[in-house]
C-alpha positions, 0 to 999 in steps of 0.5 A, a space after each residue: 274120391 273114395 278108394 275102389 272097393 273091389 267087391 268082385 276081387 278083380 284087381 290084379 297086377 298087369 303082366 309085364 308092366 311096373 309091379 305096382 300097376 294093377 287093373 280090374 280084369 273083366 275075366 274075374 266075372 267068369 267066377 260069377 257064371 258070366 259067359 261069352 265076354 269075348 262076344 260082347 261089343 267092345 262098347 259094352 266091355 268098356 262100360 262094364 269095366 267102369 261098373 266093375 271098377 267102381 262097384 261099391 254095393 251102394 252107388 253101383 251094386 253087384 247086380 248092376 255089374 252082373 246085369 250088364 255082364 250078361 248083356 245079350 242082343 235085342 234085350 235093350 229095348 224095353 229094358 229099364 235097367 239104369 247104370 251109373 257111369 263115371 267118365 274118366 275126364 271131361 272135355 270142353 270148348 270155349 263156346 260151351 265151356 265159358 257158360 259152364 265155367 260161369 255156372 260153376 262160378 255162380 254156384 260158388 257164389 250161391 254156396 257162399 251166400 248160403 254160408 257154405 264152403 265155395 271150394 266144394 264147387 270144384 272139378 273132381 275129375 280132370 277137365 280140359 278146355 280148348 279155346 277154338 270156337 272164337 276165331 272168325 274169318 275177317 281177313 283172308 287171302 293173304 299171309 297176314 290173315 292169321 295174325 289179323 284174325 288172332 288180334 281181332 279175336 283177342 279184341 273181341 273176347 278178352 272178357 271171356 278169356 279173363 274168366 277162363 284165366 281166373 278158372 285156371 287158378 281157382 279150380 284144380 283138375 282144370 287146364 286151358 289150351 289157349 287160342 291159336 292152338 287147334 280145334 278141341 277134338 283134333 287136339 284131343 285126338 292128337 295129344 290129350 287122349 291117352 287111350 289108357 288112364 292111370 290113377 293112384 289107389 291104395 298106394 298103387 297105380 290102377 290102369 283103366 280105359 280112357 273115357 270122357 264126355 264133352 260139351 261138344 257133340 263131336 266129342 265122339 271123334 275120339 272113338 276112332 282112337 278106341 276111346 269111348 266118349 260122347 257129347 253131353 249138354 254143358 249142364 250134364 258135363 258140369 254135374 260130371 265135373 262135380 262127381 255125379 255119374 251119368 245114368 245110362 240105359 242098357 246100351 243098344 249097339 248097332 254093328 257096321 261090318 266093313 269089307 274091301 278097301 276104298 277105291 281110287 279117287 274116294 276119300 274118307 270124307 266120301 266114306 263118312 257121308 255115305 255112312 251118315 246117310 246109311 245110319 240116319 236111314 237105319 235110325 240109330 238115335 240114342 244108340 251106340 254104333 261099333 265098327 267091325 270086319 276085315 275092312 278095318 285093317 285097311 282103314 287108317 285111324 284118321 279115316 276112322 276118326 272122320 267117321 266117329 266125328 260125325 256120329 251126331 249127324 247120323 244120331 248115334 251116341 258114339 261110334 267106336 272103333 276098337 283098339 288094334 294095331 292101327 291104334 298103336 301105330 297112330 299113337 307112335 306116329 303122333 309122338 306119344 310117350 313110348 311108355 304110354 304106348 307100351 301100357 296101352 298095348 299091354 292093358 288092352 290085350 290083357 283086358 280083351 279090348 284089343 282087336 285083331 283079324 282073329 278076334 271073335 266078332 262081337 254080337 250086336 243088336 243089328 249088323 249092317 254091312 258096307 263094302 268100302 270099294 263101292 264108295 264114290 266121290 260125294 258131297 252132302 247138302 244143301 241143308 243137312 249133313 245126311 243128304 249125300 249127293 254123288 259129285 256128278 249129280 251135284 248140279 242137278 241136286 242143287 237145281 232141284 233144291 231151289 227149283 223155284 229159282 230156276 226157269 227154262 230159257 225160251 230158247 235154251 241156247 248154250 254157248 262155250 263155257 267161259 273161263 272158270 265157268 264164271 267168265 273170270 280170268 282169276 287174280 287176287 282182288 280187294 272188294 270195292 264196288 258192285 256194278 250191274 251192267 245194262 247188258 245183263 238181261 241180254 246175256 241171260 237171253 242168250 244162255 248162261 254159258 254152262 250148258 244149262 237152262 238160263 237162271 231166273 233173271 240173275 246174272 250179276 256183274 261184280 267189280 272186285 277192285 277192277 276185276 269183273 266177275 259174274 255171280 248167279 244162282 249156284 256161285 260159290 261164295 265160300 270155300 273153306 278147308 276147315 273143321 276137326 272132321 277133315 283137317 285131322 286127317 293127313 291124307 285128305 289135307 295132303 290130297 288138297 295140297 297136291 290138287 292145288 299144286 297141280 291146279 297152279 301148274 295147269 294155270 288155273 286160278 280161283 274166282 276172286 268172288 270166292 272167300 277162301 280159307 284154310 283153318 286146320 285143327 292143329 298147328 301140326 297140319 301147317 308144318 306137314 303141309 310145309 314139309 311136303 312143299 304144298 302150303 305155297 300152292 294152297 296160298 297161290 289159290 288164296 287158301 291162306 291160313 286164317 286161324 286154328 279153330 272151327 271158323 266156317 264150320 260153326 258159322 264164324 265165316 266172317 263177312 262176305 266181300 262187300 260187293 258180293 254181299 250187296 249183289 247177293 242181297 239186292 238180287 236174292 241170289 242163292 249162292 253156295 258154301 263148300 266146306 270140309 265141315 260136319 254141319 250145314 244147317 240153314 243159316 249156320 254157315 253164313 246168313 247170306 249163303 243159302 246152300 251149303 255143301 259138305 265136301 272133302 278138302 280136295 273137293 273144296 279146292 276143286 269147287 273154288 276153282 270151278 266157282 259154282 256148284 251148278 256143275 258135274 265135275 266128273 264130266 265138265 271142266 273145272 275151267 280154262 287156263 290162259 292158254 285156252 286149255 280146258 282142265 278137268 278134275 281128273 287131270 289134277 286129282 292125285 292117286 292114293 299112292 302119291 298121297 300115301 308116300 307124301 304122308 309117310 315122308 312129311 307127317 312125322 312124330 317130331 311134327 306132333 311132339 314139337 307142336 304139343 310141347 308147349 300146348 298150355 302156354 299160349 302166346 304173348 297176348 294170352 300171357 298179357 291177359 288180366 288174371 284175377 285171383 281168389 276163390 270167388 269170381 268178381 262179377 262185373 254188372 256192366 259186362 256185356 260178355 260175362 254176367 252172373 247167370 240167374 239160375 242159382 239166385 234166390 234158390 231154396 233149400 228144398 225144391 218146389 213141388 212140380 205142378 200141372 201146367 194150366 192155361 199155357 200159350 204156344 210161343 212157336 209152332 215148328 216143323 221137323 228137324 229143328 236144330 239147336 242152331 234154330 233154337 240158339 244160333 251161334 253165328 252173327 246177329 243183326 243190329 235190329 234183332 233183340 240181341 243187337 238192340 240190347 248191345 246197342 243200348 249198352 254202348 256196344 258198336 256194331 263192329 264189336 257185336 261178335 257172335 251169339 256163341 261168344 256171348 254165351 256168358 251173358 244170359 241177357 244176350 242169349 235169351 234175346 237170341 233164343 229162336 233167333 235164327 233168321 231161317 226159323 219158320 214159325 207157323 204162327 207167322 204165316 210163312 215169315 222167316 226169322 225170330 217172330 211170333 204172334 202174341 195171343 189172343 190179340 194176334 199182334 206180330 212181334 219178336 219171340 223175345 218181346 212176346 215172351 216178356 209180355 206173357 211172363 208179365 201176364 203170368 202165362 206159361 209157354 209151350 213149344 210145339 214141334 215135329 220130328 228130330 227136335 233139337 238135332 245138331 250141336 250139344 248146345 245147353 243154351 238151346 235149353 237155358 234160353 227157352 227156360 228164361 223165356 218162360 217155356 215149361 214144356 216142349 211137345 214134339 214127335 221126337 227129340 234128339 238125344 242130347 237136347 232131350 237131356 238138356 231140356 230135362 237138365 233145365 227143368 223143361 218137360 219134353 213131351 212126345 206125341 204118341 206114335 202116329 200122331 202129330 200136330 197135323 193129325 191132331 189139328 193143332 194150330 198153336 192158337 189154343 190154350 193148353 193144360 198139361 195134366 198128370 204130372 203132380 203126383 207119382 211122376 214116373 219115367 215115360 209116364 203118359 201125360 194128358 194134354 187138354 187143348 182149348 180152341 179159340 171158340 171154347 171147344 176142347 179136346 184131349 190127347 195123350 203124350 209120353 213124358 220123355 223123362 227116360 229114367 228115375 234120375 230124370 224124374 229127380 232132376 225134373 222135380 228139382 228144377 234141373 240137374 244143377 239145382 239137384 247137385 247144388 242142393 246135395 252139396 249144400 246139405 253135405 
């Protein structure tokens, strides 16, 4: 890396620090007629420092720096300025990290084939990969669950982990946090992030803000610590690793001003679900959000991180909380080195990056206000994280969402509420059989026992190892305390433990049909729960430790108990999951669980006790204990003061310091993995986990000129809010699916299928799983759900994969047509790679989510956006037409108008205009090269 040029003479010693510690002071720009730096959003200041420090007159010109330094509200829209941004580090998790490492390994192989030096392919910025996405909840409800799940994880994933072990020794600047340690974003928050980084330059240390990009959309969580970072596709992350800048348009920053304080009974989860609803309604896709106002002083850092974590759910690029006294306190409380803490405070104050109540409030493109005292207990669902529901309205919301499953009883008779609302007396059971009693219909005729109308003929008796319980619409099948969003927050975790303790004292038990799990984001959580004497109470309610990983939040919920699964399947029940996660898209949590609600950890425990989401916990009892006493949520809900005292007592710096002292070592199983050496990875052509990806094979020195697209067919016509889970699922898959058939043909037993996420190192599996979500609705199939389409023009119904193979044999290019928010959700590069391998050359949609749009460009797929007010419906597009995309061969420019000509089945034609969502000049360059990685690889090969 070249030395800093200091073209603005901004380098200066950091007062009070070591004599060789310098920084690039923003105030130096005042000598160039820059004013009001203290009114810039902190987000803009951090990006500006990055430009100032890297300015060299070539990649980053003086006018780039001065242009951003003169940022003013309302000037981002329509401003075509483009700023190179060089993040300080890259963060990966294993689902996205394994294919990224596989791509880097494949690039080394390609360079070697081109007679180049493969070591040119090496991370030039520090990279950390945390293995957290692979553990599944196979075992639960016992103290052996954790050990059993970890053992199964290694059985499934040893080939993938061997690739990462190779990468550890082959690449410099690359560290791996082994399995069983924690969730990537929580490990980042509690340990990896430094807030201020140091780099040696010209014989002296230079301090600068910690910035990063990550291959997971929830990388944004770190903004709660004052660290600017966000999720990018694995494709973009690989380019950053190889020294390429990201290119940012002029940032648009939306402020959210907080006042007041959270009321009694409200949690950070309730706050973030409210914020998500507000900001999604406001529209912040592609924008930065920054929090300000006096309410910040009453918001703990873990609460801030909870909000920042869910930036993708409301669509923001990142959500920053500036560094302040609370940031410094958190660094100390999580056991950071005192020298680092001192550096952070000195640097941020000297640089104007430290917020106090007296700091001038920044100017924003727009400013929203939220009074924290108005927050109420909430959940979100049943299908989207932005659909907040007040706790007391959950039963009504559930019924409205699935109105077709309900009918009013002729008599509308109600009876006394049964124990735990499901007629169950509790106890731990092992699944064994399902039994539907002959009197089920007569029970239905007399009401369901909860004061509501009778459900539509569904009241199923289930026998779980001798214990009987009822399942019906709304029954809780999964209750999971999981996800970095909430398990990183000691206040809500301690609240869950306190609620569990009081529930046990009151004699309540969890219905045995509920699959319960506790999957914290770091080992520190278990230690402080144990210190607080709360872990045993959670275990008493079967919330046993199942793993340190994402688990249920990403669909690794494991199978339901067999009798429950059979009852749900055979009776088409709409059962629910309640989880403390951040995503609840259809088909994500579990293929048999249609309704999924996001909730705080204490509410997860509460709904596990209630056994149903068809309830108003504000007014109806959780259940009845052995003494016949009705117990309400208000009877066992802990106060904020109780939570605060216990957090202060049990969550100590020593807990974090001890747990992170050996974070990179791993357990005996990690150490025992095969550890191949050498600069080139030895690809195994028989592997069903890791195969050399095809993207760099037979690569030419120069790109093939882009051409107009002719006679294209439509592979799928999709509606609004198609997520990357729909396009490239991460969860389990069936043996009769194209991916399942591939594995069976290669000798893989069904029990060893693992998940799509774990198989991302094998393009053969992933291309067969593209658009493989069982809840996908393709309009070409007339309402049939799943991975199906019709081959045209013959109209034969087949799988999307098989249709694609036929089209490619016929030489037919393919398109996707969709509605609004195409590609929302996770930053999943295979949601772009998969369509490319299926022959998709363009996607026409009403709007695109930020990360997925860039991923499409990064793989050489053209994103086209309907003109405002137009859609597939308004234009009468059915997907049975053939399409010509005209105007991309010559003089392609950012956001160019592109003409689409459609030919109907009767031969008639019509045209409409679209906007090419190549948003910048670098996007055009990437598209012309067939993608970002081919662009970088050609450049490296030429060098």
